[in-house]
Phi, psi and omega in degrees: 000137180291140179285332184233067180298323179295324181297321181293319178298315180296324179298320178294318180297321179296320180294321180295322185265016185298334183279349181261152179302141180267133181280141180304136184257095184292321180296315180295322179297317179294318180291329179294346177306325180286346179269338186294343178298334182237333187240149176238154178210147182121174185297333181255015185295140177230152180299132177241225176293326176247169183287160174294143185252017177297128177065025186290331184282144178059041175216168178293146178287157174061066180242352183286121180288139176090347179272138182270095180282154177290159178299324180296321180290321178299319180295318179295321179293317179296335178278002175097018180299127177233139182275093170251188185299318183291312183293320179294320179297316180295321180293315181295331180289325182201077184305316186286340176271322183293319175233089183297123182102000178296153178282352182281090183277066180232130186296331180122163178268128187281323187271128176299324180294317178296321178301316181292325176299317180295317179298317178299321180293316178299326183291345180289337191257133175272184186295342179264359180088005176278143177277147182303128179083359181236150175250123182295143177281117180239157180291131181257018184292147178271148181303329183265008183278136179283123181304323181295319178296322180295319179293319179295322180295332179268016181059036179282130180258118181284122178301147181248012181258161176072179182286317186259001179056045181242146171067198180208170178291134181294139177287156181303318181291331177289320176295317181298327181295332178262344182275073187240014182295146179241131184257162182303331180276005178094353178300129179095354179294132174281155175291133180167182181197163177190141182257164186294325181293318175295320179298327179298315179297318179295318180298315181300323183278326190249338191237329190296332182299334178254317188264002178086157183298331183237025179079013183279351180081143175240139182059236180257011180284151187299143173277134184250340185228156180090203178078009181299139177064026178252357187294338179268358180277167182297324177236081182290151174262105184270090181252179178299320182279336184259334190230316188301139184275325189228142177293333179298329178294319178298308182300312183298318183291315179298316182294322187274324193235352184246157357286157184304126180086352180217046184300152177068018179268350181271144174283166179299319178296324176299317181294319176300316182295315180296319178298319177299319180292324177296324174297319179296317179299334180262016176060032179264337180218169177269173187292343180265004184294139175242123178267131182228170176292344180275320183259004186304312186286354178277350181269121177245127178284151187302328186263010184302321184293341182272002173256142181244155180289151176290108185251026183295338178289347179265356182294146183305318182295331179285326183286332180296312180211102186293343182262352183219096182281144177284130182242342179221147177049049185276343177232155186285328183265156179298151178288134181239130176282117184260343181205145183244150177297137183275170175069292184268343182052063185268000178291122181292153179288330181236000000 
């Protein structure tokens, strides 16, 4: 039985409608964000960690010149692998299982619907990166054309400020868009709320493919839950519940950098919900818990007491002259190594 019967039907429909203009796929474009960390697509696409995906659909696999494919991928290509709707759907669902030994260390897309959205988006681009029915805007400059003349012809005004005459002063609203850090005392928290049950659905859709269904991590992706009482072991598991000192770090990181490849796509309430669910995975709250901007600072992670404040401003050398820190020969006696890094022993001898 085919794993993706709907995908095959859609593939036939796409083939039938190939002569008609293809409508932009917003869902697929958004989902492709998680692929952009390794792959590029479009008229200006360049090889990154993974190959360019222009015209990838309905062609033989492994055709990009100059890209170093894995031996497993080469073997699959020599065996006649072609990227059609079925093969691409199976690969996106579980890359490392579909082609064992591939360099694509990605757990896979969980939703069949999301897989089809991504395939539809990939199908929009021809081998040159142009979208079906659209002509990419390319530079029409002549090799002998003076760049300055071209800018003047376009009524370009050269800035006269600064050393390099580049850019402009950032607007207040532009600064505010990046000023999103959250501190342990709650400073910077946006107004909002989210419960653990809602967070579970969001986590399954946005996070589980890398971090595992229960925060256990897949492949080499970070473990988020568990690890209690392992910090004194040779290989401790540094998770949110076992090691992280402040809940604000969890919230800030998820809000700023997750999901991988599609950062800043979550709403503030989504981040509250996912953070609440991560607390639940670490047995810090029950499944009905709701995290809000009001009760946020009441949550203390188990390892908080083992972190100390940065007290370098209290050091004697800092107190002597706050404007001129001592950098050499600051103590009368020779420096003595009192403890060495474990496992790798990275402490230098000299």
